[in-house]
C-alpha positions as CSV (number, residue, x, y, z in Angstrom):
1,X,-0.1,0.0,0.1
2,X,1.5,3.3,-0.9
3,X,1.3,6.3,1.5
4,X,-0.9,8.3,-0.9
5,X,-3.6,5.3,-0.8
6,X,-3.4,5.0,3.0
7,X,-4.4,8.6,3.2
8,X,-7.5,8.3,0.9
9,X,-10.7,8.9,3.2
10,X,-13.1,6.2,3.4
11,X,-16.4,7.4,2.2
12,X,-19.4,7.1,4.9
13,X,-21.7,4.1,4.6
14,X,-25.4,4.1,5.1
15,X,-27.2,1.1,6.4
16,X,-30.3,-0.5,5.4
17,X,-33.9,0.1,6.3
18,X,-35.4,-1.5,9.2
19,X,-37.7,-4.4,8.5
20,X,-40.3,-4.3,10.9
21,X,-44.1,-3.6,11.4
22,X,-46.6,-3.2,14.1
23,X,-46.8,-6.9,14.6
24,X,-43.0,-7.3,15.3
25,X,-42.5,-9.1,18.6
26,X,-38.8,-10.2,18.1
27,X,-36.1,-7.6,16.7
28,X,-33.0,-9.1,15.6
29,X,-30.2,-6.3,15.4
30,X,-26.8,-6.8,13.6
31,X,-24.0,-4.3,13.7
32,X,-23.8,-3.0,10.3
33,X,-24.2,-4.5,7.0
34,X,-21.2,-6.1,5.4
35,X,-20.0,-5.5,2.0
36,X,-22.0,-8.1,0.1
37,X,-25.3,-7.0,2.1
38,X,-24.6,-3.3,1.1
39,X,-23.9,-4.2,-2.4
40,X,-27.0,-6.3,-2.9
41,X,-29.2,-3.9,-0.8
42,X,-30.3,-7.0,1.3
43,X,-29.8,-8.1,5.0
44,X,-27.3,-11.0,5.3
45,X,-26.6,-11.3,1.8
46,X,-23.2,-13.0,2.3
47,X,-23.9,-16.6,1.0
48,X,-21.9,-18.2,4.1
49,X,-23.8,-16.0,6.7
50,X,-26.0,-18.3,8.7
51,X,-28.6,-15.8,9.5
52,X,-31.3,-17.2,6.9
53,X,-30.7,-20.9,7.9
54,X,-31.1,-20.3,11.7
55,X,-34.1,-18.4,11.1
56,X,-35.3,-20.8,8.7
57,X,-35.0,-23.4,11.7
58,X,-36.5,-21.0,14.2
59,X,-39.7,-20.3,12.0
60,X,-40.0,-24.0,10.7
61,X,-40.2,-22.3,7.1
62,X,-37.4,-22.4,4.4
63,X,-36.8,-18.6,4.5
64,X,-33.3,-19.3,3.1
65,X,-34.8,-21.1,0.2
66,X,-36.9,-18.3,-0.7
67,X,-36.0,-15.3,-2.9
68,X,-34.9,-12.4,-1.0
69,X,-38.0,-10.2,-1.6
70,X,-40.3,-13.2,-0.4
71,X,-38.3,-13.7,2.6
72,X,-39.1,-10.4,4.4
73,X,-42.7,-10.6,4.5
74,X,-42.5,-14.2,5.6
75,X,-40.2,-13.3,8.5
76,X,-42.6,-10.5,9.6
77,X,-45.4,-12.9,9.4
78,X,-43.6,-14.7,12.0
79,X,-43.4,-11.5,14.0
80,X,-39.6,-11.3,13.4
81,X,-38.0,-8.2,12.3
82,X,-34.5,-7.0,11.2
83,X,-32.4,-3.9,11.7
84,X,-28.8,-2.8,12.7
85,X,-27.5,-0.9,15.8
86,X,-25.6,1.4,13.4
87,X,-27.2,3.4,10.8
88,X,-23.9,4.7,9.2
89,X,-20.0,4.3,9.7
90,X,-16.9,4.4,7.8
91,X,-15.5,1.0,7.1
92,X,-13.3,-0.8,4.3
93,X,-14.3,-4.3,4.0
94,X,-16.9,-6.2,6.2
95,X,-15.3,-6.7,9.7
96,X,-16.7,-4.9,12.6
97,X,-13.4,-4.2,14.0
98,X,-12.8,-1.8,10.8
99,X,-15.9,0.3,11.9
100,X,-14.8,3.9,12.3
101,X,-17.1,7.1,13.1
102,X,-20.2,4.9,13.9
103,X,-23.6,6.6,14.1
104,X,-26.3,4.6,15.9
105,X,-29.8,4.2,14.4
106,X,-32.6,6.2,15.9
107,X,-34.4,4.0,18.1
108,X,-36.5,6.7,19.9
109,X,-39.7,5.6,18.0
110,X,-39.3,1.8,18.2
111,X,-41.9,1.3,20.9
112,X,-44.4,3.2,18.6
113,X,-43.6,1.6,15.3
114,X,-43.6,-1.8,17.1
115,X,-45.8,-1.9,19.9
116,X,-45.9,-5.7,20.5
117,X,-42.1,-5.9,20.8
118,X,-40.9,-7.7,23.6
119,X,-37.5,-9.2,22.6
120,X,-34.4,-7.9,21.2
121,X,-31.7,-10.0,20.0
122,X,-28.1,-9.1,19.2
123,X,-26.0,-10.8,16.5
124,X,-22.7,-10.7,17.6
125,X,-20.6,-8.8,20.2
126,X,-20.6,-5.5,18.4
127,X,-24.3,-5.2,18.2
128,X,-24.5,-6.6,21.9
129,X,-22.9,-3.4,23.3
130,X,-26.1,-1.8,22.8
131,X,-28.1,-4.5,24.9
132,X,-28.1,-2.4,28.0
133,X,-29.8,0.4,26.4
134,X,-32.6,-1.9,25.2
135,X,-33.0,-3.8,28.5
136,X,-33.2,-0.4,30.3
137,X,-35.9,0.6,28.1
138,X,-38.0,-2.6,29.2
139,X,-37.2,-5.1,26.4
140,X,-36.0,-8.8,27.1
141,X,-32.4,-8.7,25.4
142,X,-30.6,-11.8,24.2
143,X,-26.9,-11.9,23.2
144,X,-26.5,-14.1,20.3
145,X,-23.3,-15.6,18.6
146,X,-22.5,-14.0,15.2
147,X,-23.9,-15.7,12.2
148,X,-21.2,-13.9,10.0
149,X,-18.8,-16.3,8.3
150,X,-16.0,-14.5,10.0
151,X,-17.0,-16.1,13.3
152,X,-16.4,-19.7,12.2
153,X,-15.2,-20.8,15.8
154,X,-18.6,-22.0,16.8
155,X,-20.4,-24.9,14.7
156,X,-23.9,-24.3,13.2
157,X,-25.7,-26.6,15.8
158,X,-24.2,-24.6,18.8
159,X,-25.1,-21.3,17.1
160,X,-28.7,-22.5,16.6
161,X,-29.1,-23.9,20.2
162,X,-28.0,-20.3,21.2
163,X,-30.4,-18.6,18.8
164,X,-33.4,-20.9,20.0
165,X,-33.3,-18.4,23.2
166,X,-35.1,-15.8,21.1
167,X,-38.1,-17.8,21.1
168,X,-37.9,-18.7,25.0
169,X,-40.4,-16.8,27.2
């Protein structure tokens, strides 16, 4: 890498719109979309990300096998929404450790937009840093192992077992 290329500023990135509605009971919050997701304009678009296979198991419906535009209404039909804790940041690549200048999403109207929301799950440690804020607001919070392909230390079966806590009362 040349000195000149090291000094080139990273343009700010903007996240994806929330996938929520008035029937959302469970909200899964990631940190910020990876490069594949931003390029596709789709949550968890990387082919090795385990979010969609895990949600398929939790809902009993093959969400992973559906086209993306059909997944979202089916996910909402199960009372599950998606969003990220960060609405914008600077980052090269997809790793959370590369995030700079983070800007949190505006969660002020979340209770109004999702009056049935009870549980907020945090997909990975970076998102989990916001758990206390949601617990203080009265939500049940669940810290979850990351579904990212970058977190391969835990096998799928263990991740699935941990994610089943989203459905516990």
